Every structure is written in C-alpha cells, then in structure tokens.
PyMOL commands that place a pseudoatom at each C-alpha (Angstrom):
pseudoatom trace, name=CA, resn=MET, resi=1, chain=A, elem=C, hetatm=0, pos=[37.362, -17.718, 12.640]
pseudoatom trace, name=CA, resn=THR, resi=2, chain=A, elem=C, hetatm=0, pos=[34.070, -16.558, 11.174]
pseudoatom trace, name=CA, resn=ALA, resi=3, chain=A, elem=C, hetatm=0, pos=[32.203, -18.327, 8.439]
pseudoatom trace, name=CA, resn=ASN, resi=4, chain=A, elem=C, hetatm=0, pos=[33.103, -15.628, 5.920]
pseudoatom trace, name=CA, resn=GLU, resi=5, chain=A, elem=C, hetatm=0, pos=[36.807, -15.850, 6.688]
pseudoatom trace, name=CA, resn=HIS, resi=6, chain=A, elem=C, hetatm=0, pos=[36.583, -19.586, 6.077]
pseudoatom trace, name=CA, resn=THR, resi=7, chain=A, elem=C, hetatm=0, pos=[34.661, -19.067, 2.841]
pseudoatom trace, name=CA, resn=VAL, resi=8, chain=A, elem=C, hetatm=0, pos=[37.285, -16.807, 1.285]
pseudoatom trace, name=CA, resn=SER, resi=9, chain=A, elem=C, hetatm=0, pos=[40.360, -18.904, 1.980]
pseudoatom trace, name=CA, resn=GLY, resi=10, chain=A, elem=C, hetatm=0, pos=[42.753, -20.454, -0.482]
pseudoatom trace, name=CA, resn=MET, resi=11, chain=A, elem=C, hetatm=0, pos=[43.348, -19.486, -4.074]
pseudoatom trace, name=CA, resn=PRO, resi=12, chain=A, elem=C, hetatm=0, pos=[39.698, -18.534, -4.809]
pseudoatom trace, name=CA, resn=GLY, resi=13, chain=A, elem=C, hetatm=0, pos=[39.722, -16.314, -1.731]
pseudoatom trace, name=CA, resn=ARG, resi=14, chain=A, elem=C, hetatm=0, pos=[42.896, -14.524, -2.790]
pseudoatom trace, name=CA, resn=TYR, resi=15, chain=A, elem=C, hetatm=0, pos=[41.487, -13.777, -6.244]
pseudoatom trace, name=CA, resn=ALA, resi=16, chain=A, elem=C, hetatm=0, pos=[38.131, -12.679, -4.791]
pseudoatom trace, name=CA, resn=THR, resi=17, chain=A, elem=C, hetatm=0, pos=[39.809, -10.445, -2.202]
pseudoatom trace, name=CA, resn=ALA, resi=18, chain=A, elem=C, hetatm=0, pos=[41.925, -8.740, -4.874]
pseudoatom trace, name=CA, resn=LEU, resi=19, chain=A, elem=C, hetatm=0, pos=[38.838, -8.169, -7.028]
pseudoatom trace, name=CA, resn=PHE, resi=20, chain=A, elem=C, hetatm=0, pos=[36.846, -6.890, -4.048]
pseudoatom trace, name=CA, resn=GLU, resi=21, chain=A, elem=C, hetatm=0, pos=[39.575, -4.382, -3.198]
pseudoatom trace, name=CA, resn=LEU, resi=22, chain=A, elem=C, hetatm=0, pos=[39.731, -3.158, -6.809]
pseudoatom trace, name=CA, resn=ALA, resi=23, chain=A, elem=C, hetatm=0, pos=[35.940, -2.898, -6.992]
pseudoatom trace, name=CA, resn=SER, resi=24, chain=A, elem=C, hetatm=0, pos=[35.866, -1.004, -3.678]
pseudoatom trace, name=CA, resn=GLU, resi=25, chain=A, elem=C, hetatm=0, pos=[38.429, 1.495, -4.941]
pseudoatom trace, name=CA, resn=ALA, resi=26, chain=A, elem=C, hetatm=0, pos=[36.417, 1.949, -8.143]
pseudoatom trace, name=CA, resn=LYS, resi=27, chain=A, elem=C, hetatm=0, pos=[33.166, 2.159, -6.137]
pseudoatom trace, name=CA, resn=SER, resi=28, chain=A, elem=C, hetatm=0, pos=[31.679, -0.596, -8.286]
pseudoatom trace, name=CA, resn=VAL, resi=29, chain=A, elem=C, hetatm=0, pos=[31.251, -3.459, -5.813]
pseudoatom trace, name=CA, resn=ASP, resi=30, chain=A, elem=C, hetatm=0, pos=[27.568, -3.941, -6.672]
pseudoatom trace, name=CA, resn=LYS, resi=31, chain=A, elem=C, hetatm=0, pos=[28.100, -3.713, -10.435]
pseudoatom trace, name=CA, resn=VAL, resi=32, chain=A, elem=C, hetatm=0, pos=[30.873, -6.315, -10.289]
pseudoatom trace, name=CA, resn=ALA, resi=33, chain=A, elem=C, hetatm=0, pos=[28.700, -8.550, -8.093]
pseudoatom trace, name=CA, resn=GLY, resi=34, chain=A, elem=C, hetatm=0, pos=[25.858, -8.283, -10.601]
pseudoatom trace, name=CA, resn=ASP, resi=35, chain=A, elem=C, hetatm=0, pos=[28.128, -9.042, -13.557]
pseudoatom trace, name=CA, resn=LEU, resi=36, chain=A, elem=C, hetatm=0, pos=[29.682, -12.018, -11.775]
pseudoatom trace, name=CA, resn=GLY, resi=37, chain=A, elem=C, hetatm=0, pos=[26.207, -13.260, -10.848]
pseudoatom trace, name=CA, resn=ARG, resi=38, chain=A, elem=C, hetatm=0, pos=[25.126, -13.097, -14.492]
pseudoatom trace, name=CA, resn=PHE, resi=39, chain=A, elem=C, hetatm=0, pos=[28.254, -15.000, -15.537]
pseudoatom trace, name=CA, resn=GLN, resi=40, chain=A, elem=C, hetatm=0, pos=[27.557, -17.656, -12.882]
pseudoatom trace, name=CA, resn=ASP, resi=41, chain=A, elem=C, hetatm=0, pos=[23.988, -17.961, -14.229]
pseudoatom trace, name=CA, resn=LEU, resi=42, chain=A, elem=C, hetatm=0, pos=[25.433, -18.480, -17.719]
pseudoatom trace, name=CA, resn=LEU, resi=43, chain=A, elem=C, hetatm=0, pos=[27.740, -21.176, -16.337]
pseudoatom trace, name=CA, resn=ASP, resi=44, chain=A, elem=C, hetatm=0, pos=[24.922, -22.919, -14.497]
pseudoatom trace, name=CA, resn=GLY, resi=45, chain=A, elem=C, hetatm=0, pos=[22.754, -22.880, -17.608]
pseudoatom trace, name=CA, resn=SER, resi=46, chain=A, elem=C, hetatm=0, pos=[25.250, -24.138, -20.186]
pseudoatom trace, name=CA, resn=ASP, resi=47, chain=A, elem=C, hetatm=0, pos=[27.065, -27.459, -20.177]
pseudoatom trace, name=CA, resn=ASP, resi=48, chain=A, elem=C, hetatm=0, pos=[29.208, -26.236, -23.086]
pseudoatom trace, name=CA, resn=LEU, resi=49, chain=A, elem=C, hetatm=0, pos=[30.350, -23.154, -21.187]
pseudoatom trace, name=CA, resn=MET, resi=50, chain=A, elem=C, hetatm=0, pos=[31.015, -25.267, -18.097]
pseudoatom trace, name=CA, resn=ARG, resi=51, chain=A, elem=C, hetatm=0, pos=[33.128, -27.604, -20.262]
pseudoatom trace, name=CA, resn=LEU, resi=52, chain=A, elem=C, hetatm=0, pos=[35.088, -24.616, -21.632]
pseudoatom trace, name=CA, resn=VAL, resi=53, chain=A, elem=C, hetatm=0, pos=[35.739, -23.356, -18.114]
pseudoatom trace, name=CA, resn=ARG, resi=54, chain=A, elem=C, hetatm=0, pos=[36.633, -26.679, -16.491]
pseudoatom trace, name=CA, resn=SER, resi=55, chain=A, elem=C, hetatm=0, pos=[38.404, -28.636, -19.235]
pseudoatom trace, name=CA, resn=PRO, resi=56, chain=A, elem=C, hetatm=0, pos=[42.208, -28.526, -19.309]
pseudoatom trace, name=CA, resn=VAL, resi=57, chain=A, elem=C, hetatm=0, pos=[42.005, -29.419, -23.032]
pseudoatom trace, name=CA, resn=PHE, resi=58, chain=A, elem=C, hetatm=0, pos=[41.336, -25.792, -23.965]
pseudoatom trace, name=CA, resn=GLY, resi=59, chain=A, elem=C, hetatm=0, pos=[44.321, -23.458, -23.933]
pseudoatom trace, name=CA, resn=ALA, resi=60, chain=A, elem=C, hetatm=0, pos=[44.236, -20.021, -22.332]
pseudoatom trace, name=CA, resn=GLU, resi=61, chain=A, elem=C, hetatm=0, pos=[44.044, -18.325, -25.742]
pseudoatom trace, name=CA, resn=GLU, resi=62, chain=A, elem=C, hetatm=0, pos=[41.025, -20.417, -26.767]
pseudoatom trace, name=CA, resn=GLN, resi=63, chain=A, elem=C, hetatm=0, pos=[39.292, -19.734, -23.456]
pseudoatom trace, name=CA, resn=ILE, resi=64, chain=A, elem=C, hetatm=0, pos=[39.941, -15.994, -23.636]
pseudoatom trace, name=CA, resn=SER, resi=65, chain=A, elem=C, hetatm=0, pos=[38.743, -15.806, -27.237]
pseudoatom trace, name=CA, resn=ALA, resi=66, chain=A, elem=C, hetatm=0, pos=[35.501, -17.643, -26.410]
pseudoatom trace, name=CA, resn=LEU, resi=67, chain=A, elem=C, hetatm=0, pos=[34.995, -15.698, -23.172]
pseudoatom trace, name=CA, resn=THR, resi=68, chain=A, elem=C, hetatm=0, pos=[35.475, -12.360, -24.932]
pseudoatom trace, name=CA, resn=ALA, resi=69, chain=A, elem=C, hetatm=0, pos=[32.577, -13.167, -27.265]
pseudoatom trace, name=CA, resn=ILE, resi=70, chain=A, elem=C, hetatm=0, pos=[30.380, -14.567, -24.467]
pseudoatom trace, name=CA, resn=LEU, resi=71, chain=A, elem=C, hetatm=0, pos=[31.023, -11.628, -22.141]
pseudoatom trace, name=CA, resn=ALA, resi=72, chain=A, elem=C, hetatm=0, pos=[30.316, -9.101, -24.904]
pseudoatom trace, name=CA, resn=LYS, resi=73, chain=A, elem=C, hetatm=0, pos=[27.033, -10.835, -25.806]
pseudoatom trace, name=CA, resn=ALA, resi=74, chain=A, elem=C, hetatm=0, pos=[26.022, -10.947, -22.115]
pseudoatom trace, name=CA, resn=LYS, resi=75, chain=A, elem=C, hetatm=0, pos=[27.001, -7.266, -21.720]
pseudoatom trace, name=CA, resn=ILE, resi=76, chain=A, elem=C, hetatm=0, pos=[29.457, -8.101, -18.945]
pseudoatom trace, name=CA, resn=GLY, resi=77, chain=A, elem=C, hetatm=0, pos=[32.321, -5.636, -18.992]
pseudoatom trace, name=CA, resn=GLY, resi=78, chain=A, elem=C, hetatm=0, pos=[34.688, -3.642, -16.856]
pseudoatom trace, name=CA, resn=LEU, resi=79, chain=A, elem=C, hetatm=0, pos=[36.316, -5.206, -13.828]
pseudoatom trace, name=CA, resn=ALA, resi=80, chain=A, elem=C, hetatm=0, pos=[34.241, -8.397, -13.932]
pseudoatom trace, name=CA, resn=ALA, resi=81, chain=A, elem=C, hetatm=0, pos=[35.122, -9.149, -17.567]
pseudoatom trace, name=CA, resn=ASN, resi=82, chain=A, elem=C, hetatm=0, pos=[38.792, -8.352, -16.985]
pseudoatom trace, name=CA, resn=PHE, resi=83, chain=A, elem=C, hetatm=0, pos=[38.759, -10.563, -13.892]
pseudoatom trace, name=CA, resn=ILE, resi=84, chain=A, elem=C, hetatm=0, pos=[37.247, -13.525, -15.726]
pseudoatom trace, name=CA, resn=LYS, resi=85, chain=A, elem=C, hetatm=0, pos=[39.755, -13.162, -18.573]
pseudoatom trace, name=CA, resn=LEU, resi=86, chain=A, elem=C, hetatm=0, pos=[42.611, -12.877, -16.045]
pseudoatom trace, name=CA, resn=THR, resi=87, chain=A, elem=C, hetatm=0, pos=[41.600, -16.175, -14.467]
pseudoatom trace, name=CA, resn=ALA, resi=88, chain=A, elem=C, hetatm=0, pos=[41.816, -17.759, -17.937]
pseudoatom trace, name=CA, resn=THR, resi=89, chain=A, elem=C, hetatm=0, pos=[45.209, -16.158, -18.593]
pseudoatom trace, name=CA, resn=ASN, resi=90, chain=A, elem=C, hetatm=0, pos=[46.501, -17.508, -15.275]
pseudoatom trace, name=CA, resn=ARG, resi=91, chain=A, elem=C, hetatm=0, pos=[44.990, -20.956, -15.992]
pseudoatom trace, name=CA, resn=ARG, resi=92, chain=A, elem=C, hetatm=0, pos=[42.665, -20.640, -12.985]
pseudoatom trace, name=CA, resn=LEU, resi=93, chain=A, elem=C, hetatm=0, pos=[39.370, -20.449, -14.881]
pseudoatom trace, name=CA, resn=PHE, resi=94, chain=A, elem=C, hetatm=0, pos=[38.371, -23.866, -13.495]
pseudoatom trace, name=CA, resn=ALA, resi=95, chain=A, elem=C, hetatm=0, pos=[37.940, -22.201, -10.074]
pseudoatom trace, name=CA, resn=VAL, resi=96, chain=A, elem=C, hetatm=0, pos=[35.948, -19.163, -11.236]
pseudoatom trace, name=CA, resn=SER, resi=97, chain=A, elem=C, hetatm=0, pos=[32.712, -20.392, -9.573]
pseudoatom trace, name=CA, resn=ASP, resi=98, chain=A, elem=C, hetatm=0, pos=[34.513, -20.670, -6.223]
pseudoatom trace, name=CA, resn=MET, resi=99, chain=A, elem=C, hetatm=0, pos=[35.972, -17.204, -6.767]
pseudoatom trace, name=CA, resn=ILE, resi=100, chain=A, elem=C, hetatm=0, pos=[32.510, -15.794, -7.481]
pseudoatom trace, name=CA, resn=GLY, resi=101, chain=A, elem=C, hetatm=0, pos=[31.198, -17.432, -4.316]
pseudoatom trace, name=CA, resn=ALA, resi=102, chain=A, elem=C, hetatm=0, pos=[34.067, -15.970, -2.300]
pseudoatom trace, name=CA, resn=TYR, resi=103, chain=A, elem=C, hetatm=0, pos=[33.423, -12.516, -3.806]
pseudoatom trace, name=CA, resn=ARG, resi=104, chain=A, elem=C, hetatm=0, pos=[29.744, -12.788, -2.834]
pseudoatom trace, name=CA, resn=ALA, resi=105, chain=A, elem=C, hetatm=0, pos=[30.791, -13.715, 0.703]
pseudoatom trace, name=CA, resn=LEU, resi=106, chain=A, elem=C, hetatm=0, pos=[33.060, -10.647, 0.892]
pseudoatom trace, name=CA, resn=VAL, resi=107, chain=A, elem=C, hetatm=0, pos=[30.260, -8.390, -0.342]
pseudoatom trace, name=CA, resn=ALA, resi=108, chain=A, elem=C, hetatm=0, pos=[27.830, -9.899, 2.161]
pseudoatom trace, name=CA, resn=SER, resi=109, chain=A, elem=C, hetatm=0, pos=[30.348, -9.504, 4.983]
pseudoatom trace, name=CA, resn=ALA, resi=110, chain=A, elem=C, hetatm=0, pos=[30.935, -5.845, 4.073]
pseudoatom trace, name=CA, resn=ARG, resi=111, chain=A, elem=C, hetatm=0, pos=[27.172, -5.289, 4.257]
pseudoatom trace, name=CA, resn=GLY, resi=112, chain=A, elem=C, hetatm=0, pos=[26.845, -7.096, 7.592]
pseudoatom trace, name=CA, resn=GLU, resi=113, chain=A, elem=C, hetatm=0, pos=[25.067, -10.003, 5.916]
pseudoatom trace, name=CA, resn=VAL, resi=114, chain=A, elem=C, hetatm=0, pos=[25.768, -13.694, 5.874]
pseudoatom trace, name=CA, resn=THR, resi=115, chain=A, elem=C, hetatm=0, pos=[25.801, -15.763, 2.688]
pseudoatom trace, name=CA, resn=ALA, resi=116, chain=A, elem=C, hetatm=0, pos=[23.659, -18.884, 2.394]
pseudoatom trace, name=CA, resn=GLU, resi=117, chain=A, elem=C, hetatm=0, pos=[23.554, -21.401, -0.434]
pseudoatom trace, name=CA, resn=VAL, resi=118, chain=A, elem=C, hetatm=0, pos=[20.213, -23.085, -1.025]
pseudoatom trace, name=CA, resn=THR, resi=119, chain=A, elem=C, hetatm=0, pos=[19.906, -26.103, -3.300]
pseudoatom trace, name=CA, resn=SER, resi=120, chain=A, elem=C, hetatm=0, pos=[16.448, -27.176, -4.431]
pseudoatom trace, name=CA, resn=ALA, resi=121, chain=A, elem=C, hetatm=0, pos=[15.064, -29.746, -6.873]
pseudoatom trace, name=CA, resn=ASP, resi=122, chain=A, elem=C, hetatm=0, pos=[13.160, -27.044, -8.820]
pseudoatom trace, name=CA, resn=THR, resi=123, chain=A, elem=C, hetatm=0, pos=[13.558, -23.321, -9.309]
pseudoatom trace, name=CA, resn=LEU, resi=124, chain=A, elem=C, hetatm=0, pos=[12.299, -21.447, -6.250]
pseudoatom trace, name=CA, resn=SER, resi=125, chain=A, elem=C, hetatm=0, pos=[9.660, -18.729, -6.580]
pseudoatom trace, name=CA, resn=SER, resi=126, chain=A, elem=C, hetatm=0, pos=[10.352, -15.262, -5.221]
pseudoatom trace, name=CA, resn=ALA, resi=127, chain=A, elem=C, hetatm=0, pos=[7.825, -15.942, -2.420]
pseudoatom trace, name=CA, resn=GLN, resi=128, chain=A, elem=C, hetatm=0, pos=[9.704, -19.114, -1.419]
pseudoatom trace, name=CA, resn=ILE, resi=129, chain=A, elem=C, hetatm=0, pos=[13.037, -17.279, -1.505]
pseudoatom trace, name=CA, resn=SER, resi=130, chain=A, elem=C, hetatm=0, pos=[11.569, -14.545, 0.682]
pseudoatom trace, name=CA, resn=LYS, resi=131, chain=A, elem=C, hetatm=0, pos=[10.327, -17.104, 3.239]
pseudoatom trace, name=CA, resn=ILE, resi=132, chain=A, elem=C, hetatm=0, pos=[13.715, -18.826, 3.298]
pseudoatom trace, name=CA, resn=LYS, resi=133, chain=A, elem=C, hetatm=0, pos=[15.507, -15.491, 3.815]
pseudoatom trace, name=CA, resn=THR, resi=134, chain=A, elem=C, hetatm=0, pos=[13.154, -14.620, 6.679]
pseudoatom trace, name=CA, resn=ALA, resi=135, chain=A, elem=C, hetatm=0, pos=[13.660, -18.004, 8.365]
pseudoatom trace, name=CA, resn=LEU, resi=136, chain=A, elem=C, hetatm=0, pos=[17.437, -17.845, 7.977]
pseudoatom trace, name=CA, resn=LYS, resi=137, chain=A, elem=C, hetatm=0, pos=[17.578, -14.270, 9.269]
pseudoatom trace, name=CA, resn=ALA, resi=138, chain=A, elem=C, hetatm=0, pos=[15.694, -15.411, 12.388]
pseudoatom trace, name=CA, resn=ALA, resi=139, chain=A, elem=C, hetatm=0, pos=[18.084, -18.352, 12.799]
pseudoatom trace, name=CA, resn=VAL, resi=140, chain=A, elem=C, hetatm=0, pos=[21.392, -16.508, 12.310]
pseudoatom trace, name=CA, resn=GLY, resi=141, chain=A, elem=C, hetatm=0, pos=[20.408, -13.053, 13.540]
pseudoatom trace, name=CA, resn=ARG, resi=142, chain=A, elem=C, hetatm=0, pos=[21.692, -11.185, 10.471]
pseudoatom trace, name=CA, resn=ASP, resi=143, chain=A, elem=C, hetatm=0, pos=[20.497, -10.355, 6.992]
pseudoatom trace, name=CA, resn=VAL, resi=144, chain=A, elem=C, hetatm=0, pos=[21.030, -13.231, 4.572]
pseudoatom trace, name=CA, resn=GLN, resi=145, chain=A, elem=C, hetatm=0, pos=[22.260, -13.088, 0.991]
pseudoatom trace, name=CA, resn=LEU, resi=146, chain=A, elem=C, hetatm=0, pos=[20.984, -16.172, -0.872]
pseudoatom trace, name=CA, resn=ALA, resi=147, chain=A, elem=C, hetatm=0, pos=[22.672, -18.024, -3.681]
pseudoatom trace, name=CA, resn=THR, resi=148, chain=A, elem=C, hetatm=0, pos=[20.270, -20.577, -5.139]
pseudoatom trace, name=CA, resn=LYS, resi=149, chain=A, elem=C, hetatm=0, pos=[21.105, -23.685, -7.125]
pseudoatom trace, name=CA, resn=VAL, resi=150, chain=A, elem=C, hetatm=0, pos=[18.867, -26.233, -8.792]
pseudoatom trace, name=CA, resn=ASP, resi=151, chain=A, elem=C, hetatm=0, pos=[19.789, -29.923, -8.520]
pseudoatom trace, name=CA, resn=PRO, resi=152, chain=A, elem=C, hetatm=0, pos=[16.995, -32.251, -9.693]
pseudoatom trace, name=CA, resn=SER, resi=153, chain=A, elem=C, hetatm=0, pos=[18.849, -35.251, -8.219]
pseudoatom trace, name=CA, resn=ILE, resi=154, chain=A, elem=C, hetatm=0, pos=[17.809, -34.251, -4.659]
pseudoatom trace, name=CA, resn=LEU, resi=155, chain=A, elem=C, hetatm=0, pos=[14.206, -35.082, -5.704]
pseudoatom trace, name=CA, resn=GLY, resi=156, chain=A, elem=C, hetatm=0, pos=[12.609, -32.611, -3.275]
pseudoatom trace, name=CA, resn=GLY, resi=157, chain=A, elem=C, hetatm=0, pos=[13.234, -30.591, -0.138]
pseudoatom trace, name=CA, resn=LEU, resi=158, chain=A, elem=C, hetatm=0, pos=[16.199, -28.269, 0.375]
pseudoatom trace, name=CA, resn=ILE, resi=159, chain=A, elem=C, hetatm=0, pos=[19.877, -28.334, 1.205]
pseudoatom trace, name=CA, resn=VAL, resi=160, chain=A, elem=C, hetatm=0, pos=[20.892, -25.135, 3.007]
pseudoatom trace, name=CA, resn=LYS, resi=161, chain=A, elem=C, hetatm=0, pos=[24.514, -24.150, 3.709]
pseudoatom trace, name=CA, resn=VAL, resi=162, chain=A, elem=C, hetatm=0, pos=[25.358, -21.166, 5.904]
pseudoatom trace, name=CA, resn=GLY, resi=163, chain=A, elem=C, hetatm=0, pos=[29.070, -20.852, 6.499]
pseudoatom trace, name=CA, resn=SER, resi=164, chain=A, elem=C, hetatm=0, pos=[30.322, -24.215, 7.699]
pseudoatom trace, name=CA, resn=ARG, resi=165, chain=A, elem=C, hetatm=0, pos=[26.845, -25.406, 8.748]
pseudoatom trace, name=CA, resn=MET, resi=166, chain=A, elem=C, hetatm=0, pos=[24.667, -27.464, 6.438]
pseudoatom trace, name=CA, resn=VAL, resi=167, chain=A, elem=C, hetatm=0, pos=[21.118, -28.710, 6.796]
pseudoatom trace, name=CA, resn=ASP, resi=168, chain=A, elem=C, hetatm=0, pos=[20.229, -31.447, 4.317]
pseudoatom trace, name=CA, resn=ASN, resi=169, chain=A, elem=C, hetatm=0, pos=[16.478, -31.844, 4.260]
pseudoatom trace, name=CA, resn=SER, resi=170, chain=A, elem=C, hetatm=0, pos=[16.384, -33.327, 0.763]
pseudoatom trace, name=CA, resn=LEU, resi=171, chain=A, elem=C, hetatm=0, pos=[14.121, -36.188, -0.172]
pseudoatom trace, name=CA, resn=ARG, resi=172, chain=A, elem=C, hetatm=0, pos=[17.117, -38.096, -1.545]
pseudoatom trace, name=CA, resn=THR, resi=173, chain=A, elem=C, hetatm=0, pos=[18.860, -38.031, 1.852]
pseudoatom trace, name=CA, resn=LYS, resi=174, chain=A, elem=C, hetatm=0, pos=[15.679, -39.000, 3.682]
pseudoatom trace, name=CA, resn=LEU, resi=175, chain=A, elem=C, hetatm=0, pos=[15.222, -41.981, 1.353]
pseudoatom trace, name=CA, resn=GLN, resi=176, chain=A, elem=C, hetatm=0, pos=[18.865, -43.013, 1.820]
pseudoatom trace, name=CA, resn=ASN, resi=177, chain=A, elem=C, hetatm=0, pos=[18.476, -42.825, 5.604]
pseudoatom trace, name=CA, resn=LEU, resi=178, chain=A, elem=C, hetatm=0, pos=[15.277, -44.887, 5.430]
pseudoatom trace, name=CA, resn=LYS, resi=179, chain=A, elem=C, hetatm=0, pos=[17.037, -47.479, 3.271]
pseudoatom trace, name=CA, resn=ILE, resi=180, chain=A, elem=C, hetatm=0, pos=[19.906, -47.718, 5.791]
pseudoatom trace, name=CA, resn=SER, resi=181, chain=A, elem=C, hetatm=0, pos=[17.552, -48.057, 8.750]
pseudoatom trace, name=CA, resn=MET, resi=182, chain=A, elem=C, hetatm=0, pos=[15.504, -50.748, 6.987]
pseudoatom trace, name=CA, resn=LYS, resi=183, chain=A, elem=C, hetatm=0, pos=[18.682, -52.786, 6.367]
pseudoatom trace, name=CA, resn=GLY, resi=184, chain=A, elem=C, hetatm=0, pos=[19.334, -52.707, 10.094]
pseudoatom trace, name=CA, resn=VAL, resi=185, chain=A, elem=C, hetatm=0, pos=[15.838, -54.077, 10.908]
pseudoatom trace, name=CA, resn=GLY, resi=186, chain=A, elem=C, hetatm=0, pos=[16.131, -57.252, 8.802]
for i in range(1, 186): cmd.bond("trace and resi %d" % i, "trace and resi %d" % (i + 1))
show_as sticks, trace
zoom trace
C-alpha cells in the first residue's frame, strides 16, 4: 500500500475520490484544488468558520446558508462550492478538511508527486518553503506538494509528515524529551 492510498481511505477518501473523478471529467482538477485550498485557508484563519463546520449544533440548512454567503464572497464556485455544500447536506462538513487533504493527495499522486504536511511555529517564507521542498524531494525521490500549517504551540522547529512517516523536530518535543531524561537522572 502506498502512502497516497493510505491517505485517501475512509469516508474522506471516498468523497475526495468522487470529487477528483468529477473534476477530471470536467478538466478542472487544478481549479478545484485551488478553490479547496482557499476554503481551507479560510477555515484555518477563522475560529468562527471552524466552529460552523465542526459543531453539531448547527443544522444542515444553517450551514449551507452561511457557506453560500462565504463561498460567494471568497469567489469559490463550481464543483468546489457544490462539493462543500454537499458535505453540509450530508452532515459530513466536520470532515471537510480531511477531504481536502485527501483530494490534494489524489492530485499529487496523479502528477507523480508526494504530499507532505509541514507544521511550523510561524508562517514560512517562500525561500524556506523552497528549501524544504528541495530537501524532501532529495529524501523521497519525487516532487513534493507541500501543505503548510502554523501551530505556535510547537514553539520552534518543524513537524514534517510524508505519508505515514513523521519527523518531529519541534522545540516543544525536544523540551519534553529533555524533561523526561532529566527525571531519569535524579
């Protein structure tokens, strides 16, 4: 089993695969990927939107109504907008981030790339992203599609996930390991 097959399993994988097939037929794989990426950025940047997406308190009608306005304002339309609304209709909106990740993995696989998720304490510059891509390409032997996340709680360093492999080089983990080893000394 390859890393991409593992990434697109389960319910998010089924939704992403269906969307990928529709986008392929419509020859709009890249447009859908861009629209989904913009929606994910909106999610990552708004606690209120994340609450709307994840909370079971909101009904499907409320979610669809709010999403329609948000998607129109963000100029996200076509297949991506219909897909996001469908997830709300089917009461699966809580998993939309996993579906977007699975879609990205399918796109990367179709291009012969591998998807990597990089978590940093601060926003990475384009030069840093380029260096990370180069290093990962050398390590895995294929082009790398990066998905970046910011998590200030890691304090510094990076957490890199490629398929089922993860390298946690965060300052938080190093401090936790130091704390554990110091307990063993005393």
